[in-house]
BATI-445999 format. One record per atom (N, C-alpha, C): residue in three letters; x, y, z. Coordinates in steps of 0.02 Angstrom, whole numbers, plus 50000, padded with zeros to 5 digits. Example, Ala and Ser with C-alpha at 12.3 -4.5 7.8 and 13.67 -1.06 7.14 Angstrom:
<recs>
ala506604971650390
ala506154977550390
ala506604983550390
ser506424988850354
ser506844994750357
ser506455000250394
</recs>
This chain:
<recs>
met477574618453564
met478184620053602
met478464626653577
thr478664630953622
thr479004637153605
thr479724636453630
asp480204637453585
asp480904636653604
asp481314641753566
thr481564646853600
thr481974651853568
thr482624652453605
thr483134654953571
thr483794655653601
thr484014662853597
thr484254665553653
thr484494672353654
thr485234672453639
glu485524678453633
glu486224679053619
glu486654676553677
thr486384676453737
thr486754674153794
thr486634666653807
ala486354663253758
ala486244655953762
ala485744654053816
val485294658553833
val484754656953878
val484164654553836
his483884648853855
his483354645753816
his482684646453852
phe482154647353813
phe481484648053840
phe481024642653811
arg480634639553856
arg480184634153836
arg479484635353865
ser478994633053828
ser478304633353853
ser478004626453863
asp478384621153850
asp478134614353855
asp478484610753913
val478304604453923
val478634600153973
val478794593553939
thr479244589753970
thr479434583153944
thr479244577853994
val478904572653970
val478754566754012
val478904560553970
glu479344556253995
glu479524550153961
glu479434544254009
leu479154538853985
leu479104532654024
leu479764528954016
val480164528754070
val480834525954067
val480814518254072
lys480424515854120
lys480344508654129
lys479704507354166
his479464501254162
his478834499754196
his478754492254206
ser478374490554255
ser478094483954265
ser477374485154285
ala476954486154235
ala476264488354247
ala475804485754193
ala475294481954214
ala474794479354167
ala474154478054206
asp473604477754171
asp472964476154204
asp472994469454239
ser473384464754211
ser473434458154242
ser473734458454312
asp474134463554326
asp474404464354393
asp473854465554444
val473354469354425
val472784470654469
val472384464254480
leu472254460654426
leu471854454454430
leu472214449254472
trp472854448554460
trp473254443654497
trp473234445054572
ala473304451454590
ala473314453354661
ala472624452554692
ala472104454154655
ala471424453754683
ala471184446654692
arg471334442354644
arg471044435554646
arg471414430854693
val472004432754715
val472364428354761
val471964427454826
ser471554432354844
ser471174431854907
ser470634426454904
thr470414424754843
thr469874419754838
thr470084413454800
ala470584414154756
ala470754408454713
ala471474406154721
gly471854409454765
gly472554407754771
gly472954410154711
glu473534407254699
glu473964409454644
glu473664407354578
leu473644412054530
leu473384410754463
leu473914412454411
ser473904408654356
ser474354410054301
ser474064415554257
leu474494418554214
leu474254423654168
leu473754420654118
glu473854414254100
glu473384411054054
glu472684410554085
glu472664408954149
glu472024408454184
glu471694415354189
leu472104420454201
leu471834427154206
leu471534429554141
ala471804427254085
ala471584429654019
ala470994425753991
lys470744420754025
lys470214416553998
lys469564420253988
asp469394424854032
asp468744428154030
asp468844435754032
pro468944438953974
pro469084446153973
pro468524450354005
glu467894448553994
glu467354452454022
glu467334452054097
arg467494446154123
arg467524445354196
arg468094449654224
ser468644449654189
ser469214453754212
ser469034461154212
lys468704463454160
lys468494470454156
lys468014472054213
gly467544467454226
gly467064468454279
gly467384468654348
leu467884464354358
leu468224464154423
leu468604470654436
ile468954473054385
ile469324479354394
ile468844485054408
asn468284485154373
asn467794490454385
asn467504490054455
tyr467374483954478
tyr467114482954546
tyr467614485354598
leu468244483654589
leu468754485854636
leu468804493454639
met468764496554581
met468794503854577
met468174506954610
arg467594504354592
arg466964507254616
arg466904506754692
asp467074500954719
asp467004499854791
asp467634501554830
arg468124504354796
arg468724507154827
arg469134501854864
his469224496154832
his469694491154856
his470374492754823
gly470774496754857
gly471334499954824
gly471974495954819
ser472104491354865
ser472774488254867
ser472954484354804
pro472484481154768
pro472694477654706
pro472994482354654
phe472854488754658
phe473134493454609
phe473834495754627
glu474114493154681
glu474784495054702
glu475334490354678
his475144484554650
his475634479454632
his475904480454561
asn476164486454548
asn476444488154484
asn476904494154494
ser477284495754443
ser477754501354451
ser477884504754383
met477934511354386
met478094515354326
met478594520654346
thr479114521354306
thr479614526554317
thr479604531454259
phe479504537754274
phe479474543054224
phe480084547654230
phe480324549954173
phe480804555454172
phe480404561754156
ile480474566854198
ile480084572954190
ile480544578954189
ser480454583254140
ser480814589554136
ser480294595054136
ala480324599454186
ala479814604554195
ala480094610154238
pro479754615854242
pro479984621254287
pro479984619054360
ile480434621854399
ile480484620254470
ile479814621254506
leu479424626254485
leu478784627454517
leu478324621354512
val478394617454460
val478004611254453
val478224606154505
phe478884605454513
phe479134600454560
phe478964602054632
arg478914608454648
arg478734610254717
arg478024608054732
glu477574608254683
glu476904605554692
glu476914597954691
phe477334595054649
phe477384587854643
phe477554584554709
met478004587754746
met478254584754808
met477714584454863
arg477134587454851
arg476584586654898
arg476314579554896
his476474575954843
his476234569054835
his476784564454860
arg476684561554918
arg477214557754952
arg477054550354957
val476434548454965
val476264541354975
val476274537754908
gly476694532754903
gly476734528854842
gly477174531954788
trp477574536954806
trp478004540254758
trp478734540154781
ser479194539754733
ser479904540654746
ser480184545554696
tyr480624550054719
tyr480884555354676
tyr481644555754681
asn481964557154625
asn482664559354624
asn482724564954573
glu482884570954597
glu482924576954555
glu483654578954545
glu483804582054489
glu484484584554477
glu484664589554531
ser485294589954547
ser485524593954604
ser485934599954581
gly485724605854604
gly486104611854592
gly486724612454636
arg486794607754684
arg487404607654725
arg487984604454688
tyr487824599654645
tyr488344595454616
tyr488454596654541
arg488014600354509
arg488124601754438
arg487914608854423
glu488214611654371
glu488024618354348
glu487364617854312
leu486894621954333
leu486224621554306
leu486174624854237
glu485804621554192
glu485754623954124
glu485274629954119
pro485394634654073
pro484984640654067
pro484354639454025
val483894635454051
val483264634054017
val482704636354063
phe482264640654038
phe481764643954079
phe481064643554048
tyr480574643854091
tyr479874643254069
tyr479574650054053
val479264650553994
val478864656253974
val478204653553949
pro477634655653976
pro476984652953955
pro476854653753880
gly476554648753850
gly476364649153780
gly475734653453771
gln475564654653710
gln474994658953695
gln474334655953718
asp474314649353726
asp473694646053748
asp473624645853824
arg474114648253861
arg474084648253934
arg473644653953958
lys473114652453995
lys472674657654022
lys473044661754074
leu473014668354069
leu473444672554110
leu473074676354165
val472424677354158
val472074681954203
val471624678054251
gln471704679254316
gln471294676154367
gln470714680754386
gln470114677954384
gln469514681854402
gln469164678454460
gly468904682454506
gly468544679754564
gly468964679554626
arg468664677454680
arg468994677254745
arg469284670354759
pro469744669654806
pro470024663154823
pro469474658054840
gly469534652154812
gly469034647054823
gly468474647254773
lys468424652754734
lys467904653254684
lys468154657954629
tyr468614655454590
tyr468904659554537
tyr469014655354475
glu469164658654421
glu469314655454358
glu469864659254322
phe470184655954276
phe470694659154234
phe470414660154164
val470564665854136
val470334667454068
val470934669454026
asp470824669453961
asp471364671253914
asp471614678253927
gly472264679153918
gly472544685853921
gly472524689153853
thr472614695553851
thr472644699153789
thr473344698353757
pro473404699753693
pro474074699453663
pro474574703953700
glu474334709653724
glu474774714253760
glu475004711153826
gln474554707653861
gln474744704353924
gln475244698753912
his475144694953859
his475614689653843
his476304692553826
lys476304697953789
lys476944701053771
lys477294703753833
ala476914707053877
ala477214709753938
ala477484704253983
thr477114698653987
thr477344692954027
thr477994690054001
ala478014688853936
ala478614685953906
ala479214690653913
thr479094697053901
thr479644701953906
thr479924702253976
ala479484702654026
ala479714703154095
ala480074696754117
met479794690954099
met480104684654119
met480784683854087
glu480824685054023
glu481454684053989
glu482004688654016
ala481834694954030
ala482324699554058
ala482554697354127
ser482084695054168
ser482254692754235
ser482694686454232
tyr482524681854187
tyr482914675754180
tyr483634677254159
arg483704681654109
arg484374683254086
arg484794686254143
gln484484690854180
gln484844694254234
gln485044689254288
ser484584684854307
ser484734680154361
ser485274675154340
tyr485234672854277
tyr485734667954256
tyr486424671154248
glu486434677554227
glu487064681154223
glu487384681854293
ala486964683354343
ala487214683954412
ala487474677154436
tyr487134671854419
tyr487344665054437
tyr488024663554407
gln488114665154343
gln488754663854309
gln489314668054339
glu489164674254357
glu489674678554387
glu489914675754453
met489454673254494
met489664670254558
met490074664054548
leu489864659754501
leu490264653754487
leu490964655654464
ala491014660654420
ala491664662754395
ala492104665654451
ala491774668354503
ala492154671154559
ala492344665854610
gly492154659654598
gly492334654254642
gly491824652554696
val491234655554691
val490704654154739
val490424647154726
ala490294643454779
ala490034636654773
ala489374636454737
arg489254631154697
arg488634630454660
arg488024630754705
glu488074627754764
glu487494627454808
glu487314634354836
val487774639054835
val487634645854856
val487404649954796
ala487754649454741
ala487604653554682
ala486904652154655
arg486654646054661
arg485994644354634
arg485424648154667
ser485554651354723
ser485024654854759
ser484714660554719
val485074663154670
val484804668754631
val484334666354575
leu484304659854563
leu483914657254507
leu483174656554526
pro482714658054481
pro481994657954496
pro481674651154487
val481044650654510
val480684644254504
val480464642754432
gly480574647554386
gly480444646254316
gly480994642354282
leu481544641054318
leu482094637054290
leu481864629854281
phe482064626754225
phe481894619754214
phe482354615254255
ser482054610154284
ser482414604854319
ser482184598254290
ser482474592854313
ser482274586254289
ser482304581254347
met481894576154341
met481884571054394
met481624564454367
tyr481774559154404
tyr481444552754395
tyr480904552354449
ala480314550354429
ala479754549454476
ala479474542454466
thr479444538554520
thr479194531754517
thr478574531154559
cys478054527854532
cys477424527254568
cys477074520854547
asn476524519354581
asn476094513954559
asn475434516954534
ala475004512854508
ala474384515454477
ala473934518854528
arg473914516354589
arg473484519454639
arg473734526554657
ser474384527254667
ser474644533954682
ser474584538554622
leu474664535954562
leu474584540154503
leu473864542454495
met473384538154509
met472684540154504
met472524545654554
his472804545154614
his472694550554663
his472984557154637
phe473574556854608
phe473894562754579
phe473454565754524
leu473214561454479
leu472814563854422
leu472154566854445
gly471864563954498
gly471234566554524
gly471294573754549
leu471894575554573
leu472014582254600
leu472324586954549
arg472724584254504
arg473144588654462
arg472914589054389
thr472334586354374
thr472044587254307
thr471314589054313
gln471074592754264
gln470364594054259
gln470074589354206
his469474586654220
his469184581854173
his468434581954180
glu468094581354123
glu467354581754124
glu467034575854161
leu467404570354170
leu467124564554204
leu467284564554279
ala467644569454303
ala467834569654374
ala467234571054418
ala467134566754468
ala466584567754516
ala466734573454563
val467374574654576
val467584580054621
val467994585054579
pro467764591254572
pro468134596054532
pro468824597454560
ser469294598654515
ser469974600454534
ser470184606654495
phe470614610554525
phe470834616854494
phe471594617354495
pro471924613054457
pro472654612854459
pro472974618654422
gln473584620254442
gln473964625054402
gln474114621654335
arg474064625554282
arg474114622754215
arg474774619054203
glu475304621554230
glu475964618654216
glu476024611554243
ile475764610154303
ile475784603254328
ile475264598954294
glu474714602054271
glu474214598254234
glu474504595754167
met474934599754136
met475264597654075
met475674591254086
val476014590954143
val476384584854160
val475904579054171
gly475364580354209
gly474884575154224
gly474564572254161
glu474404576454114
glu474094574054052
glu474554569354014
lys475194570954012
lys475664566653976
lys475774560054014
met475794560354080
met475864554154119
met475254549754110
glu474664552854110
glu474054548954103
glu474024545354035
ala474224548753982
ala474204545653916
ala474664539553913
leu475244539953944
leu475704534253946
leu475424528553988
trp475144530254045
trp474854525154090
trp474264521754057
ala473834525454022
ala473244522653989
ala473444517253939
gly474014518053906
gly474244513053859
gly474474506653893
leu474704507153955
leu474934501253992
leu474364497454025
met473874501154052
met473334498154092
met472664500954068
pro472444499054007
pro471834502053980
pro471204500454019
leu471144494454047
leu470544492754086
leu470524496754151
thr471094497454182
thr471124501354244
thr470984508654231
his471254511154177
his471144518254159
his470404519454143
ala470094514854107
ala469384515554091
ala468954515354154
ala469124510954201
ala468744510554263
ala468834516854305
phe469434519654303
phe469564525954338
phe469104531454312
asn469054532054246
asn468614537054216
asn467874535554230
ala467694529254226
ala466984527254235
ala466744528454306
asn467204528954354
asn467004529654424
asn467224536354453
gly467184541454411
gly467274548254435
gly467984550554445
arg468474546654420
arg469174548454426
arg469384549754499
ile469144545254542
ile469324545354613
ile469754539254627
ala470354540254654
ala470794534654668
ala470484530054720
pro470524523454710
pro470234518854758
pro470634518354823
</recs>
């Protein structure tokens, strides 16, 4: 994490925050939903009798893309990230619910995104066939200098308009997409797997994905939390090419 404070109290970050706020999500939710079609209602004790069978059933459902059993669970995450991340996030609509902080109703905090030294800066190749490579120290310095100057100027203009009595919903227009925002995002395992298949790169992925690094950072943190809740489901997801069922 990079976090520095300027004399004007503008803060710069290179990381993101992802917290699991609440959940009702376990591998047993998948088994319970899947087995009702053949065995009727089952208790958790019955579901736990044969761990290998349970593992095999979850893998079968994933492999043959029987997706609905993976929807009977819920996870709510608190996410703090640059606005540019949330604009990509909102492309995911099925199985997701969002509530983001509002610049109409509250004064926005001066926290802005500046890429860390490990963020690849240079794009090579043509659209549809390109890669990102490391930037030079000079490029990283130029990027940070330009961003920080722009952020300070935009936030100063925002504060000047607020002080002049301009409504928050109007004054916020000068703020850039590098501004940090926060939201609650609620999803189920099936919708999260679809998100991860598109927004993370992984050596086990059957279909390559080329996400922007900043949203991938969010995806990686969400995946780590989800894997702890539903380890069998997560393992089956990886074993079957990281394609949502």
